[in-house]
Every structure is written in structure tokens, then in C-alpha cells.
C-alpha positions in Angstrom: 0.0 0.0 0.0 2.7 2.5 0.9 4.6 1.8 -2.3 1.8 3.6 -4.2 2.4 6.7 -2.1 6.1 6.9 -2.9 7.0 9.4 -5.6 10.2 10.6 -7.2 11.7 14.0 -6.8 10.6 14.9 -10.4 7.0 13.9 -9.5 7.2 15.9 -6.3 8.3 19.1 -8.1 5.5 18.6 -10.7 2.9 18.2 -7.9 4.4 21.2 -6.1 3.9 23.3 -9.3 0.4 22.0 -9.7 -0.3 22.8 -6.1 0.7 26.5 -6.6 -2.2 26.9 -9.0 -4.7 24.8 -7.0 -4.6 21.9 -9.5 -3.2 19.2 -7.2 -5.6 16.5 -5.9 -5.8 15.5 -2.3 -4.0 12.2 -3.1 -1.1 14.2 -4.8 -0.8 16.5 -1.8 -0.7 13.5 0.5 2.1 11.9 -1.6 4.0 15.2 -1.6 3.8 15.5 2.1 5.0 11.9 2.6 7.9 12.7 0.2 8.9 15.7 2.3 9.5 13.4 5.3 12.5 11.8 3.5 13.5 14.6 1.1 14.4 17.9 2.5 15.6 19.3 -0.9 12.0 19.0 -2.4 10.7 20.6 0.8 13.0 23.5 0.4 12.1 23.8 -3.3 8.4 23.9 -2.4 9.0 26.5 0.2 11.0 28.7 -2.2 8.4 28.2 -4.9 5.6 29.4 -2.5 7.7 32.5 -1.5 8.3 33.4 -5.2 4.6 33.0 -5.9 3.7 35.3 -3.0 6.2 37.9 -4.1 5.0 37.8 -7.7 1.3 38.1 -6.8 2.1 41.1 -4.6 4.0 42.8 -7.3 1.4 42.0 -9.9 -1.4 43.4 -7.7 0.6 46.7 -7.2 1.1 47.0 -10.9 -2.6 46.8 -11.8 -3.1 50.4 -10.7 -0.3 51.7 -12.9 -1.2 52.9 -16.3 1.5 52.3 -18.8 1.0 54.7 -21.8 3.3 56.3 -24.3 3.3 60.1 -24.4 2.2 61.8 -27.6 5.9 62.5 -28.5 6.9 58.9 -28.0 4.0 57.7 -30.2 5.1 60.0 -33.0 8.7 58.9 -32.7 7.6 55.2 -32.7 5.5 55.8 -35.8 8.4 57.4 -37.5 10.7 54.5 -36.7 8.1 52.0 -38.0 7.7 54.0 -41.2 11.4 53.9 -41.7 11.4 50.1 -41.3 8.5 49.7 -43.8 10.3 51.9 -46.5 
């Protein structure tokens, strides 16, 4: 029975990535936690992955309020450059 719960490190990282997006099943999460008991490297990978996800989500949320637009001068300059390329 327990052999079916053992996974490789490659499988553990795949489950970890799926778990970040809420796609991992309960069985996969169980297998991952059992794998963590014997593999501290995968545990550290998962912890770092979660930290990066939190940082990225925080940064993405703060960027939503910013409006990224070109000034009128920049638009004219870009149009001129594109016209040069076409010609």
C-alpha cells in the first residue's frame, strides 16, 4: 500500500507546481507531504516556490493600478521608426 504513495523528486516538483495553481488533488498533496519526510531538498524547493509566488502576486497586484501609456511625443517617434522600417 505504501509503495503507491512513494514518488520521485521529479514527480514531487510537478505536484508542487500544480499545487501552486490549486490543481493538485488530495492524493497528490498526500504523496507530496510523505515525500517531504524523506526529502528535504524537495521541501525547500516547495518553500522557495511558494515564496516566489507570493512575491510575484504582490508585485502583480501593485502594478494593476499603474497605467502604462506612451506620451504623444513617444507615439510620434515610434510611428516614424516604424515608417522607416517599412520603407
